[in-house]
C-alpha positions in Angstrom: 167.2 185.5 163.3 169.3 185.4 160.1 173.0 185.3 160.2 174.9 188.4 159.2 178.2 188.2 157.3 181.0 190.5 158.3 184.4 190.6 156.5 187.0 191.4 159.1 189.1 193.6 156.8 186.1 195.9 156.1 184.9 196.5 159.6 187.0 199.5 160.4 185.9 201.1 157.1 182.2 200.5 157.7 181.8 201.2 161.4 182.8 203.4 164.3 182.9 201.7 167.7 179.5 203.1 168.6 177.8 201.9 165.3 179.5 198.5 165.6 178.3 198.0 169.1 174.8 198.9 168.0 175.1 196.6 165.0 176.2 193.6 167.2 173.4 194.4 169.7 170.9 194.1 166.9 172.4 191.1 165.1 173.4 188.3 167.5 174.3 185.7 164.9 177.4 186.6 162.9 179.6 184.9 160.3 183.0 186.6 160.6 185.2 186.0 157.5 188.9 186.3 157.9 190.6 186.4 154.5 193.8 184.3 154.4 195.7 185.5 151.4 198.6 183.1 151.8 196.5 179.9 151.7 196.7 179.5 147.9 199.6 181.8 146.9 202.4 181.5 149.5 205.8 180.3 148.5 206.6 179.3 152.0 204.7 177.5 154.7 205.8 180.3 157.1 203.5 182.7 155.4 200.6 180.3 155.8 201.6 179.9 159.4 201.3 183.7 159.9 197.7 183.5 158.6 196.8 180.7 161.0 198.5 182.6 163.9 196.5 185.8 163.2 193.2 183.9 163.0 194.1 181.9 166.2 194.9 185.1 168.1 191.6 186.6 166.9 189.5 183.6 167.9 191.0 183.2 171.3 190.5 187.0 171.9 186.8 187.1 170.9 185.5 183.8 172.3 185.0 185.2 175.9 182.4 187.6 174.5 180.4 185.1 172.6 177.8 182.7 173.9 178.9 180.2 171.2 181.6 180.2 168.6 183.1 177.8 166.0 185.4 178.1 163.0 185.7 176.5 159.6 188.9 176.6 157.5 188.1 177.2 153.8 190.3 177.5 150.7 191.0 181.2 151.1 189.5 182.1 154.5 188.8 181.1 158.0 185.2 181.7 159.0 184.0 182.1 162.6 180.3 181.5 163.3 179.5 183.2 166.5 176.6 184.2 168.7 177.1 187.6 170.4 176.9 187.8 174.1 178.8 191.1 175.0 178.4 193.3 171.9 180.5 196.3 173.0 183.5 194.3 174.3 183.4 192.2 171.1 183.1 195.2 169.0 186.2 196.8 170.5 188.3 193.7 169.7 186.9 193.3 166.2 187.6 196.9 165.4 191.2 196.7 166.6 191.9 193.5 164.6 190.3 195.1 161.5 192.5 198.1 161.8 195.7 196.1 161.7 194.8 193.2 159.4 196.3 193.6 155.9 197.9 196.9 157.2 200.2 197.0 154.2 197.2 197.9 152.0 195.9 200.6 154.3 197.3 204.1 154.0 195.8 205.4 157.2 197.0 202.6 159.5 198.1 204.0 162.9 201.7 202.9 163.6 201.3 203.2 167.3 198.2 200.9 167.2 200.1 198.5 164.9 203.1 198.3 167.2 201.0 197.8 170.2 199.1 195.0 168.4 202.3 193.3 167.2 203.6 193.3 170.8 200.4 191.6 172.0 200.6 189.1 169.2 204.2 188.2 170.0 203.3 187.7 173.7 200.4 185.4 172.6 202.8 183.5 170.3 205.4 183.1 173.1 202.8 181.5 175.3 202.2 178.9 172.7 205.7 177.6 173.2 205.6 177.3 177.0 206.4 173.8 178.3 202.8 173.5 179.7 200.6 173.8 176.7 197.8 176.4 177.1 194.2 175.1 176.9 193.0 176.8 173.7 189.5 176.9 172.4 190.7 176.7 168.8 193.4 174.0 169.3 193.0 172.8 165.7 194.0 176.2 164.4 197.0 176.1 166.7 198.0 172.7 165.4 197.7 173.9 161.8 199.9 176.9 162.7 202.5 174.5 164.1 202.2 172.2 161.1 203.1 175.0 158.7 205.7 176.5 161.1 207.5 173.2 161.4 207.2 172.5 157.6 208.8 176.0 157.0 211.6 175.7 159.4 214.0 175.0 156.6 213.3 178.6 155.4 214.4 180.1 158.7 218.0 179.8 157.9 219.1 178.8 161.4 222.9 178.8 162.0 224.3 175.7 163.6 224.1 177.1 167.2 220.6 178.4 166.8 219.4 175.1 165.4 221.0 173.1 168.2 219.5 175.4 170.8 216.0 175.3 169.2 215.9 171.5 168.8 217.2 170.9 172.3 214.0 172.6 173.6 211.8 171.1 170.9 213.4 167.9 169.8 210.3 166.7 168.0 210.5 169.5 165.5 213.7 168.1 164.1 211.7 165.1 162.9 208.7 166.9 161.5 206.5 166.6 164.6 205.1 169.2 167.0 203.7 169.1 170.5 199.9 169.1 169.8 197.6 171.7 171.5 195.1 168.8 171.9 197.4 167.5 174.8 195.7 169.5 177.6 192.4 168.0 176.7 193.8 164.4 176.7 195.8 164.8 180.0 198.8 163.3 178.2 201.2 164.5 175.6 200.4 164.1 171.9 202.9 164.8 169.2 201.5 165.2 165.7 202.9 165.2 162.2 201.1 165.1 158.8 201.6 161.3 158.6 201.6 160.0 162.2 200.9 160.8 165.9 203.1 159.8 168.9 201.9 159.4 172.5 203.8 158.1 175.5 203.4 154.4 176.3 202.0 155.3 179.8 202.4 158.0 182.4 204.6 155.8 184.5 205.8 152.3 184.6 203.2 151.0 187.0 200.3 152.2 184.8 198.6 150.4 181.9 199.3 151.9 178.4 197.1 154.8 177.4 193.9 153.7 175.8 193.8 155.4 172.5 190.3 154.4 171.4 188.7 157.6 172.7 191.4 159.6 171.0 190.7 157.9 167.7 186.9 158.2 168.0 187.0 161.9 169.0 189.8 163.2 166.9 191.0 160.5 164.5 188.0 160.5 162.2 187.1 156.9 163.0 183.5 155.5 163.1 182.2 154.0 166.4 182.3 150.5 164.9 185.9 150.5 163.7 187.7 147.3 164.4 191.5 146.9 165.0 193.1 143.5 164.2 196.5 142.1 165.1 198.9 142.5 162.3 202.5 141.6 161.2 205.2 143.4 159.4 206.4 141.1 156.6 209.0 141.2 153.8 208.7 138.5 151.1 211.7 137.9 148.8 212.7 141.3 147.5 209.3 143.0 147.6 208.6 146.2 149.7 207.8 145.8 153.4 204.1 145.2 154.1 201.8 145.1 157.2 199.3 142.2 157.0 196.2 141.4 159.1 193.5 138.8 158.5 191.5 141.5 156.5 193.9 143.7 154.7 197.4 144.2 153.4 199.1 147.7 153.3 202.5 149.2 152.6 204.4 149.4 155.9 205.6 153.0 156.5 209.2 151.8 157.1 210.9 155.2 157.0 208.1 157.0 158.7 208.2 154.6 161.6 212.0 154.9 161.9 211.6 158.7 162.0 208.8 158.5 164.6 210.8 156.1 166.8 213.8 158.2 166.8 211.6 161.2 167.6 210.0 159.4 170.5 213.4 158.4 171.8 214.5 162.0 171.7 211.3 163.2 173.5 210.9 160.6 176.2 214.3 159.3 177.0 214.7 161.7 180.0 211.4 160.8 181.5 211.2 157.0 181.2 213.2 154.4 183.1 216.2 153.2 181.0 214.8 149.6 181.1 212.0 150.8 178.7 214.4 151.5 175.9 217.5 149.5 176.8 216.8 147.3 173.7 216.6 150.4 171.4 219.4 151.3 169.1 219.1 155.0 168.1 221.8 154.7 165.4 219.5 152.5 163.3 216.3 153.7 164.8 214.8 150.4 165.9 214.7 147.9 168.7 217.1 144.9 168.4 214.3 142.5 169.3 211.4 142.5 166.8 209.1 141.0 169.5 209.2 144.4 171.2 206.6 145.7 168.7 202.8 145.2 168.9 201.1 146.1 165.6 197.3 146.6 165.1 195.7 147.4 161.8 192.1 148.6 161.2 189.9 146.2 159.3 189.8 148.6 156.3 193.5 149.5 156.4 192.9 153.2 157.1 194.8 153.2 160.4 197.7 151.4 162.0 199.0 151.5 165.6 202.4 150.3 166.8 203.4 150.0 170.4 207.0 149.6 171.6 208.6 150.0 175.0 208.2 153.7 175.4 205.6 155.0 172.9 202.5 154.4 170.8 202.5 155.4 167.2 199.4 156.0 165.1 199.7 156.1 161.3 196.9 157.1 159.0 196.5 156.1 155.4 197.4 158.8 152.9 197.4 158.9 149.2 200.6 160.7 148.4 204.0 161.0 150.0 205.2 163.6 152.4 208.7 165.0 152.3 210.8 165.4 155.5 213.3 168.2 155.0 215.8 166.8 157.6 216.1 163.5 155.7 217.5 162.8 152.2 215.1 160.2 151.0 213.9 159.5 147.4 210.5 160.6 146.2 209.0 157.1 146.9 210.1 157.2 150.6 207.9 155.0 152.7 206.8 157.8 155.1 203.0 157.2 155.6 200.7 154.2 155.7 199.7 153.6 152.1 197.8 151.3 149.8 200.1 149.1 148.0 201.1 149.9 144.4 199.1 147.7 142.1 202.1 145.8 140.8 203.4 145.1 144.4 200.0 144.0 145.6 199.6 141.7 142.6 203.1 140.2 143.3 202.1 139.5 146.9 198.7 138.2 145.9 200.2 135.8 143.4 202.7 134.6 146.0 200.1 134.2 148.7 197.6 132.6 146.2 200.2 129.9 145.3 200.8 129.2 149.0 197.1 129.3 149.9 196.1 127.0 147.0 198.7 124.5 148.0 197.6 124.5 151.6 193.9 124.4 150.7 194.4 121.4 148.5 196.5 119.7 151.1 193.6 120.3 153.6 191.0 119.3 151.0 189.4 122.8 151.1 189.7 124.6 147.8 187.8 127.9 147.9 186.5 129.9 144.9 185.9 133.5 145.8 185.0 134.7 142.3 181.6 136.5 141.8 179.1 135.8 139.0 179.1 139.3 137.7 176.7 138.5 134.8 173.9 138.6 137.4 174.3 142.4 137.8 173.2 145.2 135.6 174.5 148.8 135.9 172.0 149.9 138.5 172.6 146.9 140.8 176.4 147.4 140.5 176.0 151.0 141.6 174.0 149.8 144.6 176.7 147.3 145.4 179.3 150.0 145.3 177.1 152.2 147.5 177.0 149.4 150.1 180.8 148.6 149.8 181.7 152.2 150.9 180.9 150.9 154.4 184.0 148.9 154.2 186.2 152.0 154.8 185.7 153.6 158.2 187.3 156.8 156.9 183.9 157.7 155.3 180.8 159.1 157.0 178.1 156.8 155.7 175.4 159.3 156.5 176.8 161.6 153.7 176.5 158.9 151.0 174.4 160.1 148.0 173.6 158.1 145.0 173.2 160.5 142.1 170.1 159.1 140.4 169.6 155.9 138.5 172.3 154.2 136.4 173.0 156.0 133.1 171.2 159.1 134.2 172.8 162.5 133.6 174.9 162.4 136.7 177.9 164.4 135.3 180.4 161.5 135.9 179.5 161.1 139.6 177.6 158.0 140.5 178.0 158.5 144.2 179.1 161.3 146.5 180.5 160.8 150.0 182.5 162.7 152.6 185.3 161.5 154.7 185.2 161.9 158.5 187.2 164.8 159.8 190.2 164.2 162.1 192.7 166.4 163.9 194.3 168.7 161.4 192.4 167.1 158.5 188.9 168.4 157.8 186.3 166.3 156.0 186.6 166.2 152.2 184.2 165.3 149.4 184.9 162.2 147.2 183.3 161.3 143.9 182.7 157.6 143.2 182.4 156.3 139.6 181.1 152.8 139.1 182.0 150.9 135.9 180.3 147.5 135.2 182.2 145.8 132.4 181.7 142.7 130.3 183.5 139.6 131.4 187.3 139.8 131.2 187.2 143.4 129.9 189.7 146.1 131.0 189.0 149.7 132.0 191.2 152.2 130.1 192.0 155.8 131.0 190.1 157.1 128.1 186.8 155.6 129.5 186.9 157.5 132.8 186.4 161.2 133.4 188.5 162.5 136.3 189.8 166.0 136.1 186.7 167.6 134.8 184.5 165.9 137.4 186.9 166.9 140.2 186.9 170.6 139.0 183.1 170.7 138.4 182.1 169.4 141.9 185.0 170.6 144.0 186.0 167.1 145.0 189.2 166.3 147.0 189.1 162.5 146.3 188.2 160.2 143.4 187.2 156.6 143.7 186.8 154.2 140.8 185.0 150.8 141.3 184.9 148.3 138.6 184.3 144.5 138.2 187.0 144.4 135.5 190.8 145.0 135.3 192.1 148.5 135.5 194.7 148.8 132.8 198.0 150.7 132.8 196.7 153.8 131.1 194.1 154.4 133.9 196.5 153.6 136.7 199.0 156.1 135.2 196.3 158.7 134.7 195.0 158.5 138.3 198.4 158.4 139.8 199.4 161.5 137.9 196.3 163.4 139.0 196.8 162.4 142.6 200.4 163.5 142.5 199.8 166.8 140.7 196.6 167.9 142.4 197.3 166.4 145.8 194.0 164.6 146.0 193.0 161.2 147.3 192.6 158.3 144.9 191.0 154.8 145.5 191.1 152.1 142.8 189.0 149.0 143.3 189.0 146.3 140.7 187.4 142.9 140.7 190.3 141.4 142.8 189.8 144.0 145.6 186.0 143.7 145.5 185.9 139.9 145.4 188.3 139.6 148.3 186.2 142.0 150.4 183.0 140.1 149.6 184.7 136.8 150.6 185.1 138.0 154.2 182.5 136.6 156.6 181.4 140.1 157.6 180.3 140.8 154.0 178.6 137.5 153.2 175.2 139.1 153.5 176.1 141.7 150.8 177.4 139.0 148.5 174.3 136.9 148.9 172.0 139.9 148.4 173.5 140.7 145.0 174.8 137.3 143.8 172.7 134.8 145.6 175.8 132.8 146.7 
């Protein structure tokens, strides 16, 4: 049976209750489109939050009358795919929601019905803020509602007493976090933000720490074979702080971690034995003893976890900075886990290379990781890039598509791939361009199509792979596009690729393409 499309805003104009029940009886598979006008035009996150709240209220109201139901958030709508089980009960609710949605544009909207609906909506909203989180079917819509509500709190114009009262009940919101509606499914509390998650260290002092592997596999967008490695937070000379494992080096989210720690302290200090945080100094937002931390970094650098005496913190890699309204930080604030700026990475690599070369020569083991790029043609280089996508566990390898042979009319997209979805972050399409250059050549901004390709194929991420050097014009071009369009950017030059291929795990790929 084919799926029928219904726009919620049109239902009350097209149907009576009897004709709608008859329609739903005859058509069991429905795509219900809920237009969200504020998604791409709102001046405040609070307006977007209202759209999410309306859709959440609708979804939780209709699911008991469906044999199956799911939702998808699009650029301008939220779509519910449902199978009808009780057509008349479902029809009554759909008709009522249709009558009140976008009521400002309807001349014949019944004020009594509207007032009654608003009262029900407020009662539903109040239940969302009860101390025991309700177990919602559409918990991701609820989290998106909270994300925009918290982001828009600066627009609420709280007076000092109101703000103090609100944050005493919800201390996490002062730091840009919210109590996730995923918590009832986990049987422990999860606090979420755009850049990090916080969970308690354990339920009580006698228990082992919560195992977060299931959380990351189910809701963190990680593949089943993701590997976490022990890592260290380092600062070398005057360079920015980094986190370093045996496989990857990333920018350490210094400010984001400080915010998250102080948030955790505010949330958990009443529930955890004072010994757990006796070494914590809330004025400077960190423990006095650095040994209190345990840091793990995923092999590809897409995920970092930190454990201290009273909480576990999960940071995801992101490609642009978030602002935190309650803190006055510069635009380059180290909020989220990020790839290092090229200049910083090069400074660290140069320092490490000097040290490594000296140690290698002292041990009599000088290692050359350079690749004989002259063995590859354009087609083989694209195939190598296709295989190297597996290095990042953020991407769903089953969605990789190589767009024809090299130099075919691919419209500037050599490879397409989708990220894995995670809580509050749906999957997104990435375009990969592969550029094989002559030895010692540089790749300039004029040689790479970006904006037109992104627009043409609706991509939310762009990935350039080259065996050459990416010059300043291309770095500046990609950074500007990432900043202005809020899309993800990956830049892999020969340094990045050769270091990946030097890892034991990728020796088979190196040998396949280069024979060494």
